[in-house]
N, CA and C atoms as a LAMMPS dump frame, in Angstrom:
ITEM: TIMESTEP
0
ITEM: NUMBER OF ATOMS
639
ITEM: BOX BOUNDS ff ff ff
-5.0000000000000000e+02 5.0000000000000000e+02
-5.0000000000000000e+02 5.0000000000000000e+02
-5.0000000000000000e+02 5.0000000000000000e+02
ITEM: ATOMS id mol type element x y z
1 1 1 N -160.262 -293.044 -157.423
2 1 2 C -161.62 -292.679 -157.068
3 1 3 C -161.613 -291.37 -156.288
4 2 1 N -162.586 -290.537 -156.577
5 2 2 C -162.704 -289.216 -155.972
6 2 3 C -163.974 -289.186 -155.13
7 3 1 N -163.811 -289.077 -153.806
8 3 2 C -164.929 -289.072 -152.863
9 3 3 C -164.982 -287.714 -152.174
10 4 1 N -166.181 -287.155 -152.053
11 4 2 C -166.327 -285.87 -151.359
12 4 3 C -167.311 -286.007 -150.202
13 5 1 N -167.073 -285.201 -149.174
14 5 2 C -167.986 -285.086 -148.037
15 5 3 C -168.621 -283.708 -148.083
16 6 1 N -169.932 -283.676 -147.902
17 6 2 C -170.649 -282.41 -147.892
18 6 3 C -171.595 -282.366 -146.696
19 7 1 N -172.026 -281.163 -146.348
20 7 2 C -172.965 -280.995 -145.247
21 7 3 C -172.864 -279.604 -144.655
22 8 1 N -173.847 -279.26 -143.86
23 8 2 C -173.875 -277.948 -143.229
24 8 3 C -172.803 -277.867 -142.147
25 9 1 N -172.613 -276.669 -141.589
26 9 2 C -171.691 -276.493 -140.466
27 9 3 C -172.106 -277.421 -139.317
28 10 1 N -171.105 -278.064 -138.709
29 10 2 C -171.375 -278.913 -137.556
30 10 3 C -171.881 -280.305 -137.877
31 11 1 N -171.865 -280.68 -139.145
32 11 2 C -172.405 -281.997 -139.514
33 11 3 C -171.412 -283.13 -139.28
34 12 1 N -170.156 -282.815 -138.998
35 12 2 C -169.191 -283.839 -138.63
36 12 3 C -168.242 -284.269 -139.732
37 13 1 N -168.132 -283.481 -140.789
38 13 2 C -167.273 -283.862 -141.914
39 13 3 C -165.812 -284.016 -141.491
40 14 1 N -165.297 -283.053 -140.75
41 14 2 C -163.886 -283.083 -140.353
42 14 3 C -163.576 -284.288 -139.478
43 15 1 N -164.517 -284.677 -138.639
44 15 2 C -164.334 -285.85 -137.793
45 15 3 C -164.358 -287.128 -138.62
46 16 1 N -165.329 -287.233 -139.514
47 16 2 C -165.529 -288.472 -140.263
48 16 3 C -164.474 -288.704 -141.343
49 17 1 N -163.875 -287.637 -141.86
50 17 2 C -162.898 -287.84 -142.933
51 17 3 C -161.685 -288.639 -142.425
52 18 1 N -161.34 -288.463 -141.162
53 18 2 C -160.244 -289.235 -140.574
54 18 3 C -160.599 -290.713 -140.499
55 19 1 N -161.833 -291.004 -140.097
56 19 2 C -162.291 -292.392 -140.014
57 19 3 C -162.381 -293.02 -141.403
58 20 1 N -162.799 -292.249 -142.392
59 20 2 C -162.879 -292.76 -143.761
60 20 3 C -161.5 -293.132 -144.272
61 21 1 N -160.528 -292.271 -144.029
62 21 2 C -159.153 -292.551 -144.466
63 21 3 C -158.625 -293.817 -143.81
64 22 1 N -158.93 -293.993 -142.533
65 22 2 C -158.476 -295.194 -141.836
66 22 3 C -159.126 -296.448 -142.43
67 23 1 N -160.419 -296.38 -142.717
68 23 2 C -161.13 -297.52 -143.309
69 23 3 C -160.534 -297.875 -144.672
70 24 1 N -160.258 -296.874 -145.483
71 24 2 C -159.71 -297.114 -146.823
72 24 3 C -158.316 -297.742 -146.742
73 25 1 N -157.501 -297.241 -145.843
74 25 2 C -156.139 -297.786 -145.702
75 25 3 C -156.182 -299.232 -145.22
76 26 1 N -157.085 -299.52 -144.271
77 26 2 C -157.222 -300.891 -143.781
78 26 3 C -157.745 -301.827 -144.869
79 27 1 N -158.504 -301.258 -145.825
80 27 2 C -159.026 -302.045 -146.94
81 27 3 C -158.001 -302.177 -148.068
82 28 1 N -156.823 -301.559 -147.896
83 28 2 C -155.747 -301.713 -148.87
84 28 3 C -155.648 -300.624 -149.921
85 29 1 N -156.33 -299.516 -149.713
86 29 2 C -156.29 -298.432 -150.691
87 29 3 C -155.316 -297.342 -150.254
88 30 1 N -154.594 -296.793 -151.212
89 30 2 C -153.738 -295.634 -150.977
90 30 3 C -154.635 -294.405 -150.995
91 31 1 N -154.688 -293.689 -149.89
92 31 2 C -155.692 -292.63 -149.722
93 31 3 C -155.043 -291.281 -149.414
94 32 1 N -155.616 -290.235 -149.99
95 32 2 C -155.214 -288.856 -149.689
96 32 3 C -156.441 -288.102 -149.206
97 33 1 N -156.343 -287.446 -148.059
98 33 2 C -157.432 -286.599 -147.58
99 33 3 C -157.053 -285.132 -147.771
100 34 1 N -158.044 -284.325 -148.121
101 34 2 C -157.804 -282.91 -148.356
102 34 3 C -159.092 -282.147 -148.089
103 35 1 N -159.073 -280.841 -148.349
104 35 2 C -160.263 -280.037 -148.059
105 35 3 C -160.339 -278.834 -148.975
106 36 1 N -161.547 -278.283 -149.059
107 36 2 C -161.77 -277.001 -149.726
108 36 3 C -162.637 -276.121 -148.834
109 37 1 N -162.288 -274.846 -148.76
110 37 2 C -161.065 -274.243 -149.288
111 37 3 C -159.876 -274.573 -148.384
112 38 1 N -158.678 -274.39 -148.931
113 38 2 C -157.478 -274.48 -148.128
114 38 3 C -156.658 -275.739 -148.26
115 39 1 N -156.88 -276.502 -149.321
116 39 2 C -156.12 -277.723 -149.499
117 39 3 C -154.731 -277.531 -150.072
118 40 1 N -154.343 -276.297 -150.331
119 40 2 C -153.014 -275.962 -150.831
120 40 3 C -152.491 -274.756 -150.053
121 41 1 N -151.227 -274.42 -150.249
122 41 2 C -150.668 -273.242 -149.587
123 41 3 C -151.395 -271.972 -150.025
124 42 1 N -151.586 -271.839 -151.337
125 42 2 C -152.322 -270.68 -151.848
126 42 3 C -153.767 -270.726 -151.365
127 43 1 N -154.343 -271.924 -151.391
128 43 2 C -155.718 -272.073 -150.926
129 43 3 C -155.889 -271.708 -149.469
130 44 1 N -154.859 -271.96 -148.654
131 44 2 C -154.935 -271.583 -147.254
132 44 3 C -155.069 -270.085 -147.072
133 45 1 N -154.388 -269.334 -147.932
134 45 2 C -154.505 -267.88 -147.873
135 45 3 C -155.898 -267.423 -148.314
136 46 1 N -156.429 -268.09 -149.334
137 46 2 C -157.782 -267.77 -149.781
138 46 3 C -158.792 -268.124 -148.686
139 47 1 N -158.585 -269.261 -148.029
140 47 2 C -159.483 -269.693 -146.962
141 47 3 C -159.568 -268.651 -145.84
142 48 1 N -158.421 -268.083 -145.485
143 48 2 C -158.403 -267.106 -144.399
144 48 3 C -159.237 -265.878 -144.734
145 49 1 N -159.299 -265.528 -146.014
146 49 2 C -160.129 -264.404 -146.457
147 49 3 C -161.604 -264.808 -146.47
148 50 1 N -161.89 -265.979 -147.001
149 50 2 C -163.274 -266.419 -147.15
150 50 3 C -163.987 -266.635 -145.818
151 51 1 N -163.28 -267.163 -144.832
152 51 2 C -163.941 -267.591 -143.604
153 51 3 C -163.777 -266.642 -142.429
154 52 1 N -162.956 -265.614 -142.584
155 52 2 C -162.744 -264.713 -141.448
156 52 3 C -164.018 -263.916 -141.159
157 53 1 N -164.481 -263.904 -139.915
158 53 2 C -165.744 -263.234 -139.585
159 53 3 C -165.744 -261.729 -139.824
160 54 1 N -164.56 -261.114 -139.899
161 54 2 C -164.509 -259.666 -140.152
162 54 3 C -164.935 -259.325 -141.573
163 55 1 N -164.894 -260.31 -142.473
164 55 2 C -165.218 -260.042 -143.881
165 55 3 C -166.699 -260.247 -144.167
166 56 1 N -167.538 -259.667 -143.311
167 56 2 C -168.975 -259.886 -143.451
168 56 3 C -169.616 -259.034 -144.544
169 57 1 N -168.824 -258.16 -145.183
170 57 2 C -169.365 -257.346 -146.274
171 57 3 C -168.952 -257.887 -147.642
172 58 1 N -168.446 -259.112 -147.695
173 58 2 C -168.006 -259.685 -148.964
174 58 3 C -169.183 -259.875 -149.908
175 59 1 N -169.036 -259.401 -151.141
176 59 2 C -170.084 -259.553 -152.148
177 59 3 C -170.191 -261.018 -152.558
178 60 1 N -171.394 -261.523 -152.824
179 60 2 C -171.555 -262.918 -153.231
180 60 3 C -170.703 -263.298 -154.435
181 61 1 N -170.561 -262.393 -155.409
182 61 2 C -169.751 -262.684 -156.576
183 61 3 C -168.278 -262.837 -156.234
184 62 1 N -167.801 -262.009 -155.319
185 62 2 C -166.414 -262.128 -154.851
186 62 3 C -166.208 -263.468 -154.171
187 63 1 N -167.146 -263.822 -153.321
188 63 2 C -167.094 -265.096 -152.609
189 63 3 C -167.024 -266.263 -153.603
190 64 1 N -167.887 -266.237 -154.599
191 64 2 C -167.917 -267.293 -155.611
192 64 3 C -166.575 -267.435 -156.316
193 65 1 N -166.017 -266.329 -156.77
194 65 2 C -164.781 -266.382 -157.545
195 65 3 C -163.588 -266.8 -156.693
196 66 1 N -163.601 -266.45 -155.422
197 66 2 C -162.528 -266.909 -154.54
198 66 3 C -162.588 -268.425 -154.354
199 67 1 N -163.791 -268.955 -154.224
200 67 2 C -163.921 -270.412 -154.118
201 67 3 C -163.465 -271.1 -155.397
202 68 1 N -163.795 -270.523 -156.537
203 68 2 C -163.365 -271.111 -157.811
204 68 3 C -161.844 -271.064 -157.93
205 69 1 N -161.24 -269.943 -157.546
206 69 2 C -159.781 -269.824 -157.599
207 69 3 C -159.116 -270.874 -156.716
208 70 1 N -159.638 -271.049 -155.512
209 70 2 C -159.114 -272.084 -154.618
210 70 3 C -159.231 -273.458 -155.266
211 71 1 N -160.369 -273.723 -155.915
212 71 2 C -160.612 -275.06 -156.498
213 71 3 C -159.687 -275.342 -157.678
214 72 1 N -159.459 -274.365 -158.517
215 72 2 C -158.552 -274.568 -159.653
216 72 3 C -157.165 -274.957 -159.151
217 73 1 N -156.643 -274.217 -158.181
218 73 2 C -155.324 -274.515 -157.616
219 73 3 C -155.306 -275.905 -156.985
220 74 1 N -156.358 -276.229 -156.28
221 74 2 C -156.466 -277.51 -155.589
222 74 3 C -156.504 -278.677 -156.573
223 75 1 N -157.322 -278.557 -157.603
224 75 2 C -157.412 -279.619 -158.598
225 75 3 C -156.086 -279.84 -159.315
226 76 1 N -155.473 -278.735 -159.728
227 76 2 C -154.264 -278.844 -160.549
228 76 3 C -153.055 -279.353 -159.772
229 77 1 N -152.963 -279.017 -158.492
230 77 2 C -151.749 -279.346 -157.742
231 77 3 C -151.91 -280.477 -156.735
232 78 1 N -153.156 -280.846 -156.405
233 78 2 C -153.373 -281.885 -155.401
234 78 3 C -154.251 -283.023 -155.927
235 79 1 N -155.479 -282.708 -156.292
236 79 2 C -156.464 -283.754 -156.587
237 79 3 C -156.108 -284.554 -157.834
238 80 1 N -155.912 -283.881 -158.948
239 80 2 C -155.644 -284.603 -160.195
240 80 3 C -154.335 -285.383 -160.165
241 81 1 N -153.239 -284.819 -159.621
242 81 2 C -152.021 -285.627 -159.523
243 81 3 C -152.209 -286.881 -158.67
244 82 1 N -152.972 -286.768 -157.581
245 82 2 C -153.202 -287.934 -156.722
246 82 3 C -154.05 -288.982 -157.434
247 83 1 N -155.079 -288.557 -158.144
248 83 2 C -155.907 -289.501 -158.897
249 83 3 C -155.091 -290.187 -159.985
250 84 1 N -154.242 -289.411 -160.641
251 84 2 C -153.399 -289.976 -161.705
252 84 3 C -152.417 -291.003 -161.148
253 85 1 N -152.059 -290.856 -159.877
254 85 2 C -151.14 -291.797 -159.227
255 85 3 C -151.871 -293.014 -158.668
256 86 1 N -153.178 -293.081 -158.894
257 86 2 C -153.951 -294.238 -158.455
258 86 3 C -154.461 -294.171 -157.033
259 87 1 N -154.428 -292.987 -156.421
260 87 2 C -154.892 -292.845 -155.044
261 87 3 C -156.401 -292.585 -154.998
262 88 1 N -156.992 -292.955 -153.861
263 88 2 C -158.364 -292.538 -153.561
264 88 3 C -158.26 -291.176 -152.877
265 89 1 N -158.921 -290.183 -153.435
266 89 2 C -158.901 -288.834 -152.865
267 89 3 C -160.215 -288.596 -152.132
268 90 1 N -160.121 -288.208 -150.866
269 90 2 C -161.301 -287.895 -150.058
270 90 3 C -161.216 -286.428 -149.673
271 91 1 N -162.196 -285.651 -150.102
272 91 2 C -162.146 -284.196 -149.942
273 91 3 C -163.317 -283.684 -149.098
274 92 1 N -162.992 -282.897 -148.089
275 92 2 C -163.977 -282.228 -147.242
276 92 3 C -164.448 -280.969 -147.974
277 93 1 N -165.622 -281.074 -148.603
278 93 2 C -166.268 -280.062 -149.447
279 93 3 C -165.631 -280.007 -150.836
280 94 1 N -166.517 -279.683 -151.801
281 94 2 C -166.072 -279.522 -153.183
282 94 3 C -167.108 -278.659 -153.888
283 95 1 N -167.311 -278.889 -155.172
284 95 2 C -168.168 -278.02 -155.981
285 95 3 C -169.61 -277.953 -155.475
286 96 1 N -170.131 -279.037 -154.929
287 96 2 C -171.525 -279.01 -154.451
288 96 3 C -171.713 -277.942 -153.377
289 97 1 N -170.69 -277.732 -152.554
290 97 2 C -170.772 -276.681 -151.54
291 97 3 C -170.933 -275.314 -152.188
292 98 1 N -170.222 -275.08 -153.281
293 98 2 C -170.353 -273.805 -153.99
294 98 3 C -171.763 -273.65 -154.556
295 99 1 N -172.295 -274.726 -155.12
296 99 2 C -173.643 -274.655 -155.684
297 99 3 C -174.687 -274.325 -154.62
298 100 1 N -174.567 -274.933 -153.433
299 100 2 C -175.608 -274.689 -152.43
300 100 3 C -175.382 -273.385 -151.66
301 101 1 N -174.136 -273.07 -151.311
302 101 2 C -173.894 -271.853 -150.534
303 101 3 C -174.05 -270.601 -151.376
304 102 1 N -173.441 -270.597 -152.558
305 102 2 C -173.515 -269.396 -153.391
306 102 3 C -174.733 -269.396 -154.31
307 103 1 N -175.225 -270.582 -154.666
308 103 2 C -176.398 -270.679 -155.53
309 103 3 C -177.688 -270.681 -154.743
310 104 1 N -177.982 -271.763 -154.061
311 104 2 C -179.234 -271.889 -153.317
312 104 3 C -179.364 -270.861 -152.192
313 105 1 N -178.288 -270.659 -151.433
314 105 2 C -178.383 -269.791 -150.253
315 105 3 C -178.151 -268.319 -150.563
316 106 1 N -177.152 -267.999 -151.408
317 106 2 C -176.876 -266.596 -151.742
318 106 3 C -177.758 -266.094 -152.889
319 107 1 N -178.271 -267.006 -153.703
320 107 2 C -179.159 -266.601 -154.786
321 107 3 C -178.472 -266.308 -156.098
322 108 1 N -177.182 -266.66 -156.232
323 108 2 C -176.523 -266.486 -157.524
324 108 3 C -177.066 -267.512 -158.518
325 109 1 N -176.993 -267.181 -159.793
326 109 2 C -177.565 -268.032 -160.827
327 109 3 C -176.849 -269.388 -160.881
328 110 1 N -177.618 -270.462 -160.726
329 110 2 C -177.018 -271.798 -160.648
330 110 3 C -176.414 -272.227 -161.978
331 111 1 N -177.029 -271.853 -163.076
332 111 2 C -176.479 -272.207 -164.389
333 111 3 C -175.132 -271.522 -164.609
334 112 1 N -175.008 -270.289 -164.136
335 112 2 C -173.738 -269.575 -164.246
336 112 3 C -172.656 -270.259 -163.407
337 113 1 N -173.022 -270.692 -162.201
338 113 2 C -172.067 -271.382 -161.333
339 113 3 C -171.597 -272.676 -161.994
340 114 1 N -172.521 -273.414 -162.563
341 114 2 C -172.168 -274.666 -163.236
342 114 3 C -171.292 -274.406 -164.455
343 115 1 N -171.631 -273.383 -165.211
344 115 2 C -170.84 -273.04 -166.398
345 115 3 C -169.43 -272.627 -165.993
346 116 1 N -169.311 -271.878 -164.918
347 116 2 C -168.002 -271.456 -164.424
348 116 3 C -167.167 -272.667 -164.009
349 117 1 N -167.821 -273.631 -163.391
350 117 2 C -167.123 -274.862 -163.002
351 117 3 C -166.642 -275.632 -164.236
352 118 1 N -167.475 -275.698 -165.244
353 118 2 C -167.088 -276.386 -166.475
354 118 3 C -165.889 -275.703 -167.136
355 119 1 N -165.913 -274.377 -167.162
356 119 2 C -164.85 -273.624 -167.828
357 119 3 C -163.535 -273.667 -167.055
358 120 1 N -163.601 -273.546 -165.739
359 120 2 C -162.386 -273.414 -164.942
360 120 3 C -161.836 -274.748 -164.448
361 121 1 N -162.712 -275.72 -164.267
362 121 2 C -162.3 -276.987 -163.66
363 121 3 C -162.585 -278.19 -164.551
364 122 1 N -162.996 -277.949 -165.781
365 122 2 C -163.296 -279.052 -166.69
366 122 3 C -164.448 -279.908 -166.234
367 123 1 N -165.292 -279.352 -165.363
368 123 2 C -166.451 -280.094 -164.886
369 123 3 C -166.101 -281.314 -164.051
370 124 1 N -164.923 -281.329 -163.431
371 124 2 C -164.487 -282.489 -162.632
372 124 3 C -165.544 -282.837 -161.59
373 125 1 N -166.021 -284.087 -161.633
374 125 2 C -167.103 -284.539 -160.771
375 125 3 C -166.642 -285.691 -159.886
376 126 1 N -167.046 -285.706 -158.62
377 126 2 C -166.681 -286.831 -157.752
378 126 3 C -167.352 -288.129 -158.213
379 127 1 N -166.752 -289.257 -157.828
380 127 2 C -167.366 -290.557 -158.078
381 127 3 C -168.431 -290.872 -157.039
382 128 1 N -168.24 -290.349 -155.838
383 128 2 C -169.174 -290.586 -154.735
384 128 3 C -169.176 -289.356 -153.84
385 129 1 N -170.374 -288.915 -153.472
386 129 2 C -170.503 -287.794 -152.542
387 129 3 C -171.339 -288.235 -151.347
388 130 1 N -170.74 -288.151 -150.165
389 130 2 C -171.419 -288.484 -148.918
390 130 3 C -171.95 -287.195 -148.302
391 131 1 N -173.267 -287.084 -148.233
392 131 2 C -173.903 -285.898 -147.672
393 131 3 C -174.308 -286.198 -146.233
394 132 1 N -173.629 -285.554 -145.283
395 132 2 C -173.954 -285.714 -143.87
396 132 3 C -175.094 -284.759 -143.542
397 133 1 N -176.284 -285.312 -143.425
398 133 2 C -177.485 -284.492 -143.272
399 133 3 C -177.839 -284.3 -141.805
400 134 1 N -178.125 -283.045 -141.466
401 134 2 C -178.398 -282.69 -140.078
402 134 3 C -179.244 -281.428 -140.048
403 135 1 N -180.153 -281.326 -139.09
404 135 2 C -180.948 -280.111 -138.936
405 135 3 C -180.023 -278.936 -138.632
406 136 1 N -180.243 -277.782 -139.264
407 136 2 C -179.36 -276.628 -139.049
408 136 3 C -179.233 -276.203 -137.588
409 137 1 N -180.316 -276.304 -136.829
410 137 2 C -180.242 -275.907 -135.427
411 137 3 C -179.207 -276.747 -134.679
412 138 1 N -179.222 -278.048 -134.907
413 138 2 C -178.268 -278.928 -134.243
414 138 3 C -176.855 -278.704 -134.759
415 139 1 N -176.715 -278.553 -136.069
416 139 2 C -175.397 -278.33 -136.655
417 139 3 C -174.757 -277.053 -136.132
418 140 1 N -175.528 -275.986 -136.055
419 140 2 C -174.993 -274.719 -135.562
420 140 3 C -174.643 -274.802 -134.076
421 141 1 N -175.461 -275.523 -133.312
422 141 2 C -175.153 -275.688 -131.882
423 141 3 C -173.818 -276.402 -131.718
424 142 1 N -173.594 -277.45 -132.507
425 142 2 C -172.306 -278.161 -132.466
426 142 3 C -171.168 -277.239 -132.878
427 143 1 N -171.393 -276.492 -133.962
428 143 2 C -170.346 -275.618 -134.487
429 143 3 C -169.95 -274.551 -133.473
430 144 1 N -170.936 -273.967 -132.805
431 144 2 C -170.623 -272.906 -131.852
432 144 3 C -169.94 -273.446 -130.597
433 145 1 N -170.241 -274.679 -130.215
434 145 2 C -169.503 -275.288 -129.099
435 145 3 C -168.03 -275.449 -129.48
436 146 1 N -167.786 -275.845 -130.714
437 146 2 C -166.407 -275.999 -131.188
438 146 3 C -165.704 -274.646 -131.261
439 147 1 N -166.401 -273.623 -131.754
440 147 2 C -165.818 -272.282 -131.86
441 147 3 C -165.462 -271.732 -130.481
442 148 1 N -166.325 -271.979 -129.505
443 148 2 C -166.1 -271.461 -128.151
444 148 3 C -164.865 -272.067 -127.501
445 149 1 N -164.461 -273.242 -127.951
446 149 2 C -163.324 -273.924 -127.32
447 149 3 C -162.059 -273.901 -128.156
448 150 1 N -162.092 -273.224 -129.305
449 150 2 C -160.946 -273.284 -130.22
450 150 3 C -160.808 -271.96 -130.962
451 151 1 N -159.731 -271.233 -130.684
452 151 2 C -159.516 -269.933 -131.325
453 151 3 C -159.369 -270.053 -132.838
454 152 1 N -158.798 -271.161 -133.308
455 152 2 C -158.63 -271.341 -134.751
456 152 3 C -159.98 -271.42 -135.448
457 153 1 N -160.927 -272.11 -134.838
458 153 2 C -162.265 -272.183 -135.419
459 153 3 C -162.988 -270.835 -135.309
460 154 1 N -162.713 -270.104 -134.243
461 154 2 C -163.329 -268.786 -134.078
462 154 3 C -162.902 -267.846 -135.196
463 155 1 N -161.681 -268.023 -135.696
464 155 2 C -161.165 -267.177 -136.78
465 155 3 C -161.736 -267.57 -138.14
466 156 1 N -162.546 -268.651 -138.171
467 156 2 C -163.144 -269.108 -139.419
468 156 3 C -164.653 -269.256 -139.278
469 157 1 N -165.272 -268.292 -138.603
470 157 2 C -166.685 -268.434 -138.233
471 157 3 C -167.636 -267.535 -139.028
472 158 1 N -167.21 -267.089 -140.213
473 158 2 C -168.064 -266.159 -140.967
474 158 3 C -169.399 -266.79 -141.337
475 159 1 N -169.387 -268.04 -141.754
476 159 2 C -170.641 -268.664 -142.176
477 159 3 C -171.505 -269.061 -140.982
478 160 1 N -170.895 -269.419 -139.87
479 160 2 C -171.683 -269.74 -138.682
480 160 3 C -172.494 -268.53 -138.214
481 161 1 N -172.026 -267.333 -138.544
482 161 2 C -172.723 -266.123 -138.112
483 161 3 C -173.909 -265.757 -139.006
484 162 1 N -174.097 -266.511 -140.094
485 162 2 C -175.277 -266.284 -140.934
486 162 3 C -176.546 -266.682 -140.18
487 163 1 N -177.672 -266.098 -140.58
488 163 2 C -178.949 -266.4 -139.931
489 163 3 C -179.36 -267.841 -140.202
490 164 1 N -180.251 -268.344 -139.355
491 164 2 C -180.719 -269.723 -139.486
492 164 3 C -181.33 -269.98 -140.857
493 165 1 N -182.062 -269.001 -141.396
494 165 2 C -182.701 -269.179 -142.703
495 165 3 C -181.672 -269.472 -143.794
496 166 1 N -180.504 -268.878 -143.691
497 166 2 C -179.431 -269.142 -144.653
498 166 3 C -179.04 -270.614 -144.603
499 167 1 N -178.838 -271.133 -143.397
500 167 2 C -178.412 -272.519 -143.241
501 167 3 C -179.526 -273.489 -143.634
502 168 1 N -180.769 -273.089 -143.463
503 168 2 C -181.881 -273.926 -143.93
504 168 3 C -181.887 -274.021 -145.45
505 169 1 N -181.56 -272.923 -146.121
506 169 2 C -181.467 -272.958 -147.586
507 169 3 C -180.303 -273.833 -148.041
508 170 1 N -179.193 -273.778 -147.284
509 170 2 C -178.05 -274.637 -147.605
510 170 3 C -178.459 -276.101 -147.516
511 171 1 N -179.116 -276.469 -146.431
512 171 2 C -179.524 -277.87 -146.269
513 171 3 C -180.475 -278.304 -147.375
514 172 1 N -181.462 -277.474 -147.665
515 172 2 C -182.415 -277.824 -148.711
516 172 3 C -181.732 -277.924 -150.068
517 173 1 N -180.725 -277.074 -150.285
518 173 2 C -179.969 -277.146 -151.53
519 173 3 C -179.241 -278.469 -151.666
520 174 1 N -178.607 -278.889 -150.595
521 174 2 C -177.919 -280.18 -150.609
522 174 3 C -178.891 -281.323 -150.89
523 175 1 N -180.031 -281.312 -150.214
524 175 2 C -180.994 -282.392 -150.39
525 175 3 C -181.578 -282.383 -151.804
526 176 1 N -181.721 -281.198 -152.38
527 176 2 C -182.206 -281.104 -153.754
528 176 3 C -181.185 -281.703 -154.729
529 177 1 N -179.912 -281.384 -154.53
530 177 2 C -178.863 -281.977 -155.376
531 177 3 C -178.858 -283.497 -155.245
532 178 1 N -179.025 -283.988 -154.022
533 178 2 C -179.015 -285.436 -153.793
534 178 3 C -180.201 -286.11 -154.471
535 179 1 N -181.353 -285.473 -154.43
536 179 2 C -182.525 -286.044 -155.099
537 179 3 C -182.329 -286.117 -156.604
538 180 1 N -181.656 -285.11 -157.154
539 180 2 C -181.484 -285.038 -158.602
540 180 3 C -180.291 -285.838 -159.12
541 181 1 N -179.387 -286.249 -158.21
542 181 2 C -178.22 -287.029 -158.629
543 181 3 C -178.031 -288.241 -157.709
544 182 1 N -179.031 -289.118 -157.651
545 182 2 C -178.954 -290.254 -156.719
546 182 3 C -177.847 -291.246 -157.053
547 183 1 N -177.373 -291.234 -158.29
548 183 2 C -176.311 -292.16 -158.673
549 183 3 C -174.976 -291.775 -158.044
550 184 1 N -174.84 -290.513 -157.627
551 184 2 C -173.58 -290.047 -157.032
552 184 3 C -173.703 -289.78 -155.542
553 185 1 N -174.813 -289.256 -155.117
554 185 2 C -174.999 -288.875 -153.719
555 185 3 C -175.478 -290.039 -152.861
556 186 1 N -174.987 -290.064 -151.64
557 186 2 C -175.543 -290.935 -150.609
558 186 3 C -175.772 -290.07 -149.378
559 187 1 N -177.019 -289.976 -148.942
560 187 2 C -177.357 -289.142 -147.79
561 187 3 C -177.186 -289.964 -146.515
562 188 1 N -176.378 -289.445 -145.604
563 188 2 C -176.098 -290.103 -144.325
564 188 3 C -176.758 -289.298 -143.212
565 189 1 N -177.595 -289.946 -142.411
566 189 2 C -178.201 -289.274 -141.262
567 189 3 C -177.104 -289.007 -140.227
568 190 1 N -176.777 -287.736 -140.038
569 190 2 C -175.693 -287.357 -139.133
570 190 3 C -176.189 -286.978 -137.743
571 191 1 N -177.476 -287.183 -137.475
572 191 2 C -178.042 -286.861 -136.165
573 191 3 C -177.879 -288.067 -135.237
574 192 1 N -176.643 -288.372 -134.923
575 192 2 C -176.316 -289.52 -134.075
576 192 3 C -174.913 -289.317 -133.531
577 193 1 N -174.484 -290.234 -132.658
578 193 2 C -173.132 -290.133 -132.117
579 193 3 C -172.113 -290.453 -133.21
580 194 1 N -170.867 -290.065 -132.968
581 194 2 C -169.807 -290.193 -133.969
582 194 3 C -169.648 -291.621 -134.474
583 195 1 N -169.666 -292.603 -133.57
584 195 2 C -169.45 -293.994 -133.964
585 195 3 C -170.588 -294.51 -134.85
586 196 1 N -171.81 -294.124 -134.533
587 196 2 C -172.956 -294.564 -135.337
588 196 3 C -172.869 -294.01 -136.749
589 197 1 N -172.54 -292.731 -136.854
590 197 2 C -172.396 -292.114 -138.179
591 197 3 C -171.256 -292.779 -138.934
592 198 1 N -170.162 -293.057 -138.245
593 198 2 C -169.017 -293.723 -138.87
594 198 3 C -169.421 -295.083 -139.429
595 199 1 N -170.185 -295.848 -138.669
596 199 2 C -170.642 -297.159 -139.13
597 199 3 C -171.525 -297.032 -140.37
598 200 1 N -172.386 -296.03 -140.385
599 200 2 C -173.248 -295.81 -141.549
600 200 3 C -172.407 -295.504 -142.788
601 201 1 N -171.398 -294.694 -142.621
602 201 2 C -170.528 -294.341 -143.749
603 201 3 C -169.751 -295.563 -144.229
604 202 1 N -169.224 -296.34 -143.307
605 202 2 C -168.441 -297.51 -143.688
606 202 3 C -169.283 -298.539 -144.424
607 203 1 N -170.561 -298.643 -144.084
608 203 2 C -171.469 -299.541 -144.804
609 203 3 C -171.619 -299.092 -146.251
610 204 1 N -171.751 -297.8 -146.448
611 204 2 C -171.865 -297.251 -147.804
612 204 3 C -170.576 -297.485 -148.581
613 205 1 N -169.431 -297.232 -147.948
614 205 2 C -168.147 -297.409 -148.618
615 205 3 C -167.938 -298.861 -149.032
616 206 1 N -168.258 -299.788 -148.139
617 206 2 C -168.085 -301.199 -148.458
618 206 3 C -168.923 -301.596 -149.659
619 207 1 N -170.153 -301.13 -149.697
620 207 2 C -171.048 -301.43 -150.818
621 207 3 C -170.521 -300.793 -152.103
622 208 1 N -170.087 -299.538 -152
623 208 2 C -169.633 -298.82 -153.184
624 208 3 C -168.388 -299.446 -153.783
625 209 1 N -167.427 -299.778 -152.95
626 209 2 C -166.179 -300.342 -153.465
627 209 3 C -166.365 -301.772 -153.976
628 210 1 N -167.344 -302.488 -153.417
629 210 2 C -167.653 -303.823 -153.926
630 210 3 C -168.214 -303.746 -155.341
631 211 1 N -169.055 -302.745 -155.587
632 211 2 C -169.675 -302.584 -156.914
633 211 3 C -168.653 -302.141 -157.946
634 212 1 N -167.792 -301.198 -157.55
635 212 2 C -166.914 -300.564 -158.538
636 212 3 C -165.492 -301.137 -158.567
637 213 1 N -165.224 -302.162 -157.767
638 213 2 C -163.884 -302.745 -157.785
639 213 3 C -163.706 -303.631 -159.004
């Protein structure tokens, strides 16, 4: 099974993915957690280019193709081998992030983005996508608190420096995808403490695995 986490900056994906992995292991599943961009050695190098705040003049098309390059490497060397081995793969961001950030927010043609995904990645789709939904103002406030206390996060703050309107388009893009694909998406209210959000996610996971086991 292929599970993805999506959401705006500061929505808590990195925190919750650890709790999800623990829940899956306790339930008896062999689980692999990963992320995009940067889930591979090559992807880590691409990530450093994509997220570095100095690269604020990056063209939207360049940004799109770098994300696709990272995803191809990630699928071929990490995700697909793990799925073939019978593992549950949980990924922090995937193709939906590309659709909303480069499509809805940057304004690139969504049909072109989808076609590129089909051509380069065989249209690989998650079985379940957990969308951690949060108001952009709150998400950015959380993100900047984290950046202020961690140099590693400060070196990956290019998107946090975008204007609020950009992040509002990202959120609306995610919610639009969720409305149009309710069979795959589950929207989780992330405007709560970590434990409450974790409980909400675990309720969804329990229901999902009961149906599909």
